[in-house]
C-alpha positions, 0 to 999 in steps of 0.5 A: 459538446461533451462536458466530460473528458474521454475515458483515455484522458481521465487521470483517475482512470489512468491511475486506476488502470496502472494500480490494477496492472501493478497489483497484477504484476505483484500477484505471481511474485507474492503467491509463493509466500501466500500473500496478497498485495495489501498484506505485503503492504502491511508487512512492508510497513512493519519491516520499516517500523515494528511494534506500532499501534494499529492506528499508526499502522493505518497511517503508514499504509493509508488503509482505513480500519475497515480494511486494515483490521481484516488484513492484520487478522489474516496475517496473525492467522498466518503467524506473521504478526501478533496484536498485543495490548499496549503496555501504556493503554490496554485499549490500544493494540500494538502490532508486532512481527513474529520471528516468522514475520521477521524472517519473511523479509529476507525470503521475500527480498527478491520481489522488488527486483523481480518487479523492477525487471518487468518495468521498462522505465528507467530509475529516474522516471520511476523516482519522478513518477513516485514523487508525483504520485505521492504529491497527488496523494497528499493533495487529494487527501488534504483537499476539502473542496474542488472546483468543477474545472479541476475535478473534471481532470481527476 
């Protein structure tokens, strides 16, 4: 008797697979803007709230500093944002969109609609899926320990 579920019944594999598939769908849509999906995520967060600390940007994107710092540096090289010392504490870096970074929001606005056209789920299903994914992410982040029976389903 096997102690593990088959691969196609593993929640972690299903989530990993769909995440990779979604990034692959975004790739050709973001390519004309010379952006990767993680760079796009950083810009989405900044379009929602500009001029925030690197730490708050990490909280918004869920990227750790080892992932976020190279992304921010690359976007700074592309002149889409700047890292500036905080007026309150020079040790804290504020991340601020440049005029080019702000203008890109309008240029790239069709990406979401183009992606939506490629996914056959209806709006209600997509909202439900997003809510479940957010709930799972919050629970996984908050989990300090897990029983072996629960872990097998993940």
